[in-house]
C-alpha positions as semicolon CSV with decimal commas, in nm:
position;residue;x (nm);y (nm);z (nm)
1;X;9,749;10,390;10,441
2;X;9,491;10,703;10,468
3;X;9,781;10,941;10,364
4;X;9,872;10,712;10,088
5;X;9,511;10,730;9,951
6;X;9,499;11,117;9,952
7;X;9,855;11,129;9,778
8;X;9,745;10,914;9,487
9;X;9,405;11,155;9,501
10;X;9,587;11,484;9,497
11;X;9,811;11,306;9,153
12;X;9,509;11,196;8,997
13;X;9,343;11,536;9,065
14;X;9,674;11,719;8,920
15;X;9,712;11,516;8,623
16;X;9,350;11,508;8,514
17;X;9,365;11,841;8,474
18;X;9,478;12,061;8,197
19;X;9,678;12,254;8,463
20;X;9,944;12,119;8,760
21;X;9,813;12,287;9,052
22;X;9,501;12,260;9,286
23;X;9,424;12,539;9,496
24;X;9,225;12,521;9,853
25;X;8,886;12,543;9,631
26;X;8,977;12,253;9,466
27;X;9,059;12,053;9,825
28;X;8,756;12,186;10,016
29;X;8,568;12,014;9,675
30;X;8,747;11,681;9,764
31;X;8,750;11,695;10,139
32;X;8,349;11,765;10,113
33;X;8,242;11,503;9,813
34;X;8,490;11,263;9,794
35;X;8,691;11,179;10,114
36;X;8,381;11,124;10,346
37;X;8,330;10,895;10,558
38;X;8,705;10,961;10,686
39;X;8,896;10,891;11,017
40;X;8,994;11,278;10,989
41;X;8,803;11,544;11,052
42;X;8,735;11,804;10,785
43;X;9,008;12,036;10,917
44;X;9,281;11,758;10,945
45;X;9,229;11,665;10,569
46;X;9,277;12,018;10,479
47;X;9,587;12,062;10,723
48;X;9,696;11,767;10,494
49;X;9,605;11,930;10,156
50;X;9,745;12,231;10,216
51;X;10,078;12,019;10,305
52;X;10,012;11,877;9,913
53;X;9,923;12,162;9,754
54;X;10,287;12,356;9,916
55;X;10,468;12,034;9,830
56;X;10,343;12,065;9,481
57;X;10,446;12,414;9,414
58;X;10,817;12,336;9,226
59;X;10,680;12,133;9,012
60;X;10,412;12,344;8,837
61;X;10,450;12,334;8,489
62;X;10,639;12,038;8,442
63;X;10,514;11,724;8,274
64;X;10,508;11,386;8,475
65;X;10,503;11,020;8,337
66;X;10,437;10,786;8,580
67;X;10,548;10,406;8,501
68;X;10,378;10,136;8,718
69;X;10,545;9,822;8,718
70;X;10,344;9,474;8,732
71;X;10,407;9,298;9,061
72;X;10,300;8,895;9,085
73;X;10,138;8,962;9,444
74;X;9,891;9,263;9,208
75;X;9,824;8,957;8,927
76;X;9,740;8,704;9,216
77;X;9,490;8,895;9,372
78;X;9,372;9,116;9,048
79;X;9,033;8,903;9,014
80;X;8,917;8,937;9,386
81;X;8,915;9,319;9,290
82;X;8,615;9,524;9,329
83;X;8,532;9,716;9,021
84;X;8,492;10,095;9,128
């Protein structure tokens, strides 16, 4: 679950910036400002972020579009969701 949260955040960060590249300075910001408290240590979080930085390199310069489907369970629980 934690890995999915980090992955989703990385995708959000990469897609919200004008560039398709995020480096370790960006990872430091997220680790220190957004991912606390965490069950992972900061060094463990940085290790995970470095993996995502390396994994994203083949996709630099690409435009990636995402389509999410609606699933019935999501509609069932949406009235109970917390607002961010």
